[in-house]
C-alpha positions as CSV (number, residue, x, y, z in Angstrom):
1,M,15.1,16.2,16.2
2,V,14.4,15.0,12.7
3,H,17.2,12.9,11.3
4,P,19.0,14.5,8.3
5,E,18.1,11.7,6.0
6,T,14.4,12.0,6.9
7,Q,14.7,15.7,6.2
8,R,16.3,14.8,2.8
9,M,13.2,12.8,2.0
10,R,11.0,15.8,2.9
11,D,13.2,18.0,0.7
12,L,12.3,15.5,-2.2
13,G,8.7,16.1,-1.6
14,F,7.7,13.4,0.8
15,A,5.0,14.1,3.3
16,L,6.0,12.9,6.7
17,G,4.3,11.8,9.9
18,P,5.6,10.3,13.2
19,L,5.5,6.5,13.8
20,D,5.5,4.2,16.8
21,G,7.8,1.5,15.2
22,K,6.0,1.2,11.9
23,K,2.5,2.4,13.0
24,A,1.4,6.0,12.6
25,F,0.8,8.0,15.7
26,L,-1.7,10.4,14.0
27,A,-5.4,9.4,14.1
28,G,-5.8,9.9,10.4
29,G,-2.8,7.8,9.5
30,F,-0.8,8.8,6.4
31,H,-3.7,11.0,5.2
32,N,-2.4,13.5,7.8
33,F,1.2,13.4,6.9
34,T,2.6,16.8,5.8
35,T,5.6,18.4,4.3
36,N,5.6,21.3,6.8
37,P,8.9,21.4,8.7
38,D,7.3,23.4,11.5
39,V,4.8,20.7,12.1
40,H,7.6,18.1,12.0
41,T,9.5,20.0,14.7
42,R,6.5,20.1,17.0
43,Q,5.9,16.3,16.4
44,A,9.5,15.5,17.1
45,H,9.2,17.3,20.4
46,K,6.0,15.4,21.2
47,Y,7.3,12.0,20.1
48,P,11.1,12.3,20.8
49,Q,11.9,8.7,19.9
50,C,9.6,8.3,17.0
51,N,10.3,6.9,13.6
52,W,8.9,8.7,10.5
53,G,6.8,7.5,7.7
54,G,6.4,9.1,4.4
55,T,4.5,9.2,1.1
56,R,4.8,11.3,-2.1
57,S,2.3,12.1,-4.7
58,G,2.8,10.5,-8.1
59,T,5.3,8.0,-6.6
60,M,5.2,4.3,-6.1
61,A,7.3,2.3,-3.6
62,V,8.5,-1.2,-4.3
63,D,9.0,-2.7,-0.8
64,I,11.2,-5.7,-0.9
65,D,11.1,-7.8,2.4
66,P,13.6,-10.6,2.5
67,K,12.0,-12.0,5.6
68,N,8.9,-12.9,3.5
69,G,10.9,-14.1,0.6
70,G,11.5,-10.9,-1.3
71,S,14.8,-10.7,-3.3
72,L,15.9,-7.7,-5.4
73,E,18.5,-10.0,-7.2
74,F,15.9,-12.5,-8.1
75,L,13.6,-9.8,-9.3
76,M,16.2,-8.2,-11.6
77,K,17.4,-11.6,-12.9
78,S,13.9,-13.0,-13.7
79,L,12.9,-9.8,-15.6
80,G,16.2,-9.5,-17.4
81,L,16.9,-6.1,-15.9
82,P,20.6,-5.2,-15.2
83,N,19.7,-2.7,-12.5
84,L,16.6,-1.5,-10.7
85,L,18.6,1.0,-8.5
86,D,19.0,3.8,-11.0
87,T,16.5,5.8,-8.8
88,L,15.9,6.8,-5.3
89,A,16.5,3.7,-3.1
90,V,16.4,3.2,0.6
91,R,18.0,0.1,2.4
92,T,15.7,-1.0,5.2
93,G,16.6,-1.9,8.8
94,S,15.8,-5.6,8.0
95,G,18.1,-5.6,4.9
96,G,15.3,-5.1,2.5
97,W,14.7,-2.2,0.0
98,H,12.3,0.6,-0.6
99,I,12.8,1.5,-4.3
100,Y,10.9,4.5,-5.6
101,F,9.5,5.1,-9.1
102,L,7.3,7.7,-10.7
103,H,3.9,6.1,-11.2
104,D,0.4,7.6,-10.6
105,G,-1.9,4.8,-11.8
106,K,-3.8,2.2,-9.8
107,I,-1.6,-0.6,-8.4
108,R,-1.9,-4.0,-6.8
109,G,-1.1,-4.5,-3.1
110,K,1.7,-6.9,-4.1
111,L,4.0,-7.4,-7.1
112,A,2.3,-10.1,-9.2
113,G,4.1,-13.5,-9.1
114,Y,6.7,-12.5,-6.5
115,D,6.8,-13.2,-2.7
116,G,7.8,-10.6,-0.2
117,I,7.3,-7.6,-2.5
118,D,4.6,-5.1,-1.6
119,L,3.6,-1.9,-3.5
120,K,2.6,1.4,-2.0
121,T,1.5,4.8,-3.4
122,W,0.4,8.0,-1.8
123,R,-3.2,6.7,-2.2
124,T,-2.7,3.3,-0.4
125,G,0.0,3.6,2.2
126,Y,3.3,4.9,3.4
127,T,7.0,3.5,3.8
128,V,9.2,4.0,6.8
129,M,11.6,6.8,6.1
130,P,15.4,6.6,6.3
131,G,16.7,7.8,9.6
132,S,14.2,5.5,11.4
133,V,15.2,2.5,13.5
134,H,13.7,-0.9,12.7
135,P,11.7,-2.1,15.7
136,D,13.0,-5.6,15.5
137,T,16.5,-5.4,14.4
138,G,17.5,-1.9,15.9
139,K,19.2,-1.0,12.6
140,L,18.8,2.3,10.7
141,Y,16.9,2.7,7.5
142,R,19.5,4.5,5.2
143,I,19.4,6.2,1.8
144,E,21.4,3.9,-0.4
145,R,20.9,5.6,-3.8
146,D,20.2,9.4,-3.6
147,L,19.2,9.7,-7.3
148,P,16.2,11.5,-9.0
149,I,13.2,9.3,-8.9
150,A,13.0,7.3,-12.2
151,P,9.9,6.5,-14.2
152,L,8.6,3.0,-13.5
153,P,10.4,0.5,-15.8
154,Q,8.1,-0.9,-18.5
155,E,8.9,-4.5,-17.4
156,L,7.3,-3.8,-14.0
157,L,4.1,-2.2,-15.4
158,P,2.1,-5.4,-16.0
159,L,3.2,-6.7,-12.6
160,V,2.0,-3.7,-10.7
161,T,-1.2,-3.0,-12.7
162,P,-4.4,-4.6,-11.0
163,P,-6.6,-6.9,-13.1
164,V,-9.5,-5.1,-14.8
165,Y,-12.9,-6.0,-13.3
166,K,-15.2,-7.3,-15.9
167,P,-19.0,-7.2,-14.9
168,S,-21.0,-10.3,-15.4
169,P,-23.4,-10.2,-18.3
170,V,-26.7,-8.5,-17.6
171,T,-29.4,-11.1,-16.6
172,V,-33.1,-10.8,-15.7
173,N,-32.5,-13.0,-12.6
174,P,-33.4,-10.6,-9.6
175,E,-30.5,-12.0,-7.7
176,R,-28.2,-10.3,-10.0
177,R,-29.2,-6.9,-8.5
178,S,-26.4,-7.6,-6.3
179,D,-24.0,-7.0,-9.2
180,G,-24.3,-3.4,-8.2
181,L,-22.4,-4.2,-5.0
182,V,-19.5,-5.5,-7.0
183,R,-19.5,-2.4,-9.3
184,K,-19.5,-0.1,-6.2
185,V,-16.3,-1.9,-4.9
186,A,-14.7,-1.8,-8.3
187,E,-15.1,2.1,-8.4
188,A,-13.8,2.6,-4.9
189,V,-10.7,4.8,-4.5
190,G,-8.4,5.9,-1.6
191,G,-9.2,5.4,2.0
192,G,-12.8,4.5,1.3
193,R,-12.0,1.0,-0.2
194,N,-12.0,-0.9,3.0
195,Q,-15.3,0.6,4.1
196,I,-17.1,0.0,0.8
197,T,-15.6,-3.6,0.5
198,F,-17.0,-4.3,4.1
199,W,-20.3,-2.8,3.3
200,A,-20.7,-4.7,0.1
201,L,-19.7,-8.0,1.8
202,C,-22.3,-7.4,4.5
203,R,-25.0,-6.8,2.0
204,A,-24.2,-9.8,0.0
205,L,-24.1,-12.1,3.0
206,E,-27.3,-10.7,4.5
207,R,-29.0,-11.4,1.1
208,G,-27.6,-15.0,1.1
209,S,-25.6,-14.2,-2.1
210,S,-22.3,-15.6,-0.8
211,S,-21.5,-16.6,-4.5
212,L,-20.8,-12.9,-5.0
213,V,-17.8,-12.9,-2.5
214,P,-15.2,-14.0,-5.1
215,E,-16.4,-11.3,-7.4
216,I,-16.3,-8.7,-4.6
217,R,-12.8,-9.9,-3.8
218,D,-11.6,-9.5,-7.5
219,A,-13.1,-6.1,-7.6
220,A,-11.4,-5.1,-4.3
221,L,-8.0,-6.4,-5.4
222,S,-8.3,-4.5,-8.6
223,T,-8.5,-1.2,-6.7
224,G,-5.2,-2.0,-4.9
225,L,-6.7,-3.5,-1.7
226,T,-4.4,-6.3,-0.4
227,E,-5.4,-9.9,0.2
228,G,-4.9,-9.4,3.9
229,E,-7.1,-6.3,3.9
230,F,-9.8,-8.1,2.0
231,E,-9.7,-11.1,4.5
232,T,-10.0,-8.7,7.4
233,C,-13.1,-7.1,5.6
234,L,-14.6,-10.6,5.1
235,R,-14.1,-11.8,8.6
236,S,-15.8,-8.5,9.9
237,A,-18.6,-8.8,7.5
238,Q,-19.2,-12.5,8.4
239,R,-19.3,-11.5,12.1
240,T,-21.8,-8.6,11.4
241,A,-24.0,-10.7,9.0
242,G,-24.2,-13.5,11.6
243,R,-25.4,-11.0,14.3
244,V,-28.1,-9.6,11.9
245,A,-29.2,-13.3,11.0
């Protein structure tokens, strides 16, 4: 059975999928989440103790995790905002927050300048839905503010917008052919970002152009890839390039 608060999120337009704790059961991850209630019923029978993840087109989640230093109160105070909860907001099972805003642009993986605050959109990930049980605390995720999803506050816009990649000046040095790798990464979108970043890092390392790694990193982060995801790509590329060498 799907929890009523999970169903409420579906009614609000969230595509849902079953989770094992916080990890998606489906092979395609959140890309295979759906708003179809019949599918959810079948999935609930197949995974009777599952949690649910969700994502919604045109919507960004501000994920505040106190375990990693995130604080809603500090965020509001530092930005001079009296309230960030005039929108749909979920209290997580760890005492944190999932706060939802309308925003369809590119985003960073984390809120700039703040610890413990991640950002997710339908292009980059999902959040655990209310009605789910936190795998560590055993506490429920609950809808705290059942309000229409509000536009992203202007004060948050510069903190969620990724830096713009600025290509290096054109040069006749043949080594700068590798600048095309950086452009490829900067233009990557959606689920292909990790693969393209990994590919570009492999090519750069194989060519001995390790000086391009910081540029590839900046380009990858500008697409919304997180620091952790980039580091994973880099370690894999270093192993691969080492085998080729």
